[in-house]
Structure formats: C-alpha cells, structure tokens
C-alpha positions in Angstrom: 80.2 126.3 37.8 79.8 128.1 41.0 82.5 129.9 43.1 82.3 126.8 45.9 82.7 124.6 43.1 85.4 125.9 41.7 87.0 126.4 44.8 86.9 122.5 45.3 88.1 121.8 41.9 91.2 123.8 42.5 92.1 122.4 45.5 91.5 118.8 44.0 93.9 119.7 41.2 96.4 120.9 43.7 96.6 118.0 45.7 97.0 115.7 42.2 99.6 117.7 40.8 101.3 117.9 44.3 101.4 113.8 44.8 101.4 112.8 41.5 99.8 109.6 42.0 96.4 108.0 40.7 93.4 108.3 43.1 90.0 107.5 43.5 87.3 109.9 44.0 87.0 108.2 47.4 90.5 108.5 48.1 90.4 112.0 47.3 87.7 112.7 49.4 89.4 110.7 52.2 92.6 112.7 52.0 90.8 115.9 51.8 87.6 116.4 53.9 89.6 116.5 57.5 91.7 119.6 56.1 89.6 121.5 53.7 86.2 119.5 54.6 85.2 118.8 51.2 82.1 116.4 50.7 82.1 113.6 48.8 79.5 114.7 46.3 82.1 117.9 46.0 84.7 115.8 45.2 83.5 113.6 42.4 81.8 116.6 40.5 85.5 118.2 40.6 87.4 115.4 39.4 84.9 114.6 36.9 85.1 118.6 35.6 88.9 118.4 35.8 88.8 115.6 33.4 86.8 116.6 31.0 88.7 119.9 30.7 91.7 117.8 30.0 93.5 119.0 33.6 93.6 115.6 34.7 93.7 112.1 33.3 91.3 109.4 33.7 91.4 105.5 33.6 88.5 102.8 34.6 89.8 99.7 35.9 86.8 97.8 36.2 84.5 99.5 37.5 86.4 102.4 39.5 87.5 105.1 38.1 91.3 106.0 38.6 92.2 110.3 38.5 96.0 111.1 38.0 97.6 114.9 37.1 98.6 115.4 33.8 102.1 113.9 32.7 102.6 116.4 29.9 103.0 119.5 32.1 105.8 117.7 33.9 109.2 118.0 32.2 111.0 114.9 31.3 113.3 113.4 33.7 116.7 111.7 32.9 118.8 109.2 34.3 121.0 111.4 36.2 117.8 113.1 37.8 116.2 109.9 39.3 119.9 108.8 40.7 119.7 112.2 42.2 116.1 111.9 43.6 117.1 108.1 44.7 120.1 109.6 46.9 117.9 112.9 48.1 114.9 109.8 49.2 117.8 107.5 50.7 119.4 110.5 52.4 116.2 111.6 54.0 115.0 108.2 54.5 118.0 108.2 57.0 117.5 111.6 58.8 113.8 110.3 59.5 114.9 107.1 61.2 117.7 109.1 63.5 114.6 111.5 64.5 112.1 108.8 65.0 114.8 107.0 67.8 115.3 110.4 68.9 111.5 110.8 69.4 111.5 107.1 70.7 114.1 108.0 73.6 112.4 111.4 74.4 109.0 109.5 74.7 111.1 106.9 77.2 112.3 110.0 79.0 108.9 111.5 79.4 107.3 108.2 80.7 110.3 108.1 83.4 109.5 111.6 84.4 105.9 111.2 84.5 106.5 107.9 87.3 108.7 110.2 89.1 107.9 112.6 92.2 106.9 115.9 91.4 108.9 119.1 92.9 105.9 119.6 95.4 105.9 115.6 96.4 109.4 115.3 96.9 109.2 118.6 99.2 106.9 116.5 101.3 108.9 113.4 101.3 111.7 115.0 102.5 109.8 116.5 105.3 108.5 113.2 106.3 111.6 111.9 106.6 113.4 114.8 108.5 110.8 114.2 111.0 111.5 110.5 110.8 115.5 110.9 111.6 114.5 113.6 114.3 112.7 110.9 116.1 115.2 108.3 115.7 117.8 110.6 116.7 115.9 111.6 120.0 115.6 107.7 120.6 119.0 107.0 120.1 120.0 110.0 122.6 117.7 108.5 125.0 119.4 105.2 125.0 122.8 106.8 125.3 121.7 109.1 128.2 120.3 105.8 130.2 122.1 105.1 133.4 121.2 101.5 133.6 122.2 100.1 129.9 125.0 97.1 129.9 128.1 97.6 129.0 130.6 95.4 126.7 133.0 94.8 129.5 129.6 93.6 132.1 128.5 91.5 129.1 131.6 89.9 128.7 132.0 89.3 132.2 128.7 87.5 132.7 129.5 85.6 129.6 132.6 84.3 131.2 131.0 83.6 134.5 128.2 81.3 132.9 131.3 79.4 130.3 132.7 78.8 133.8 129.5 77.5 135.6 128.5 75.2 132.4 131.8 73.4 132.3 131.6 73.2 136.1 128.1 71.6 135.7 129.3 69.1 132.8 132.4 68.1 134.7 130.0 67.0 137.8 127.7 65.2 135.4 130.3 62.8 134.4 131.0 62.0 137.7 127.6 60.7 138.6 127.2 56.9 138.0 125.0 55.9 135.1 122.5 53.6 137.3 120.3 54.1 140.4 119.3 51.7 142.9 116.1 50.2 142.1 114.2 50.1 145.4 113.3 52.5 147.9 111.9 55.2 145.0 110.1 58.2 146.7 108.3 59.1 142.9 107.9 57.7 139.7 111.8 58.0 138.3 113.0 59.1 141.2 115.6 58.0 143.9 115.4 56.9 147.4 115.7 59.7 150.1 119.4 58.9 150.7 120.2 58.5 147.0 118.3 62.1 146.5 120.6 63.6 149.4 123.7 62.9 147.3 122.7 63.1 143.6 119.6 65.4 143.8 116.4 65.0 142.5 115.4 64.7 139.1 116.9 62.1 137.7 115.6 59.1 135.4 116.0 55.3 135.9 119.0 54.7 134.3 121.1 57.8 136.5 120.8 60.1 133.4 119.5 64.0 134.1 115.8 64.8 132.9 117.2 68.4 132.0 119.3 68.8 128.7 122.7 70.3 128.6 122.9 74.0 129.1 123.2 75.8 125.5 
C-alpha cells in the first residue's frame, strides 16, 4: 500500500470510529472530500482495504455495501451510562436552542444596523437639516421684523366691522317687499327707473336679490 493510500485509509478509519455510524463509500466520500480532498476511488479502495484487514465491518444491503466501525473496540455501555448520555444530550440540545435563538436575534440586529444610516451619512444629514433650520429662522425673523404685518388687534377689529355690515345688510334685505312691479322694465329681470332708484339694480322678477348672502 502506497503512502497516499495509507493516509487515505487512516482518515477513513478515524472518521468511521469517530462517528460510529454506518456509511456507504459514497457517503464517506461526500463527507471527506471537501475537508481533506479525497477522491472517490481512494475512498472506495480505503474502505475495502480496511474491511479486509478487519479494522471496520462491512454489510451488504441489496447491491450496496455499508461500512461501520468495529464495535468490539468499544467498551460495553450500561443502562446508567446510557441515561447519563441521554441527559447530556438533552443539556446540549437546550444550549443549542438558546444559542440558535441568540444568533437569530443578532442577525436581526445586524439587518437593522445595515438599514440605518452610517456615521458619515448621519453627519451629512445633520448638516443639511441645520442649513434648512437656518433658512427657516431667517424667514421667520424677516416676517417678525416686517413693518406692515397685521396685528391680532387689527384683525379682530376688521372682523367685528364685517359682522356689523353683514347684520345691517340682512336687516335691510328683510325690509324689501317680495314683489316687483311688472311694467316699465329697463333690462331683463330689472326694475323701472323709479324702482331702481329706490331699491337699486340687480333684482329678479319676484323681488329677491340676485346676489347671495355674504358668508
């Protein structure tokens, strides 16, 4: 057996003893090729050689050969040892679940950070916002310093005057009769010259004003 074949056989033997599970030659090749770069022919040759030497066991299932570690090399395991192993498996499974949950949380944090602005981008954004604030402050100062702006007192005075004029307008409108003279029209829907002088223009045939009430 060449040095290369012996090295491959040693790797295969160590792998089967470590895993202590049945594998086909194809399974061993798939599991070892990426890490150790073993070719399929080398793996097939290694398992056949190890089986012939009695270092591993071989069983035939249909047309496929299965290889596994020689169980005689392992000490017998009692019920107490099996229970201890089961407890250890449960403990490690719980730790694995906790770590997996922590990894998921860390992945979510990383995604959130990737969506956030970088320090440099934040500095640029802050600069732009400060410029915008300065512009708003300048416009506000200009408005406050204007000499012709309307004070709240002036606004209230104008509104009061408007309300007074609207009340007076509505009061006079109620005094106008709801009929019009049917003769001497000076334009369509209008009044005679004498009536227009009294009531003013812009009246329809039933005496109601053409304009609506002020808002």
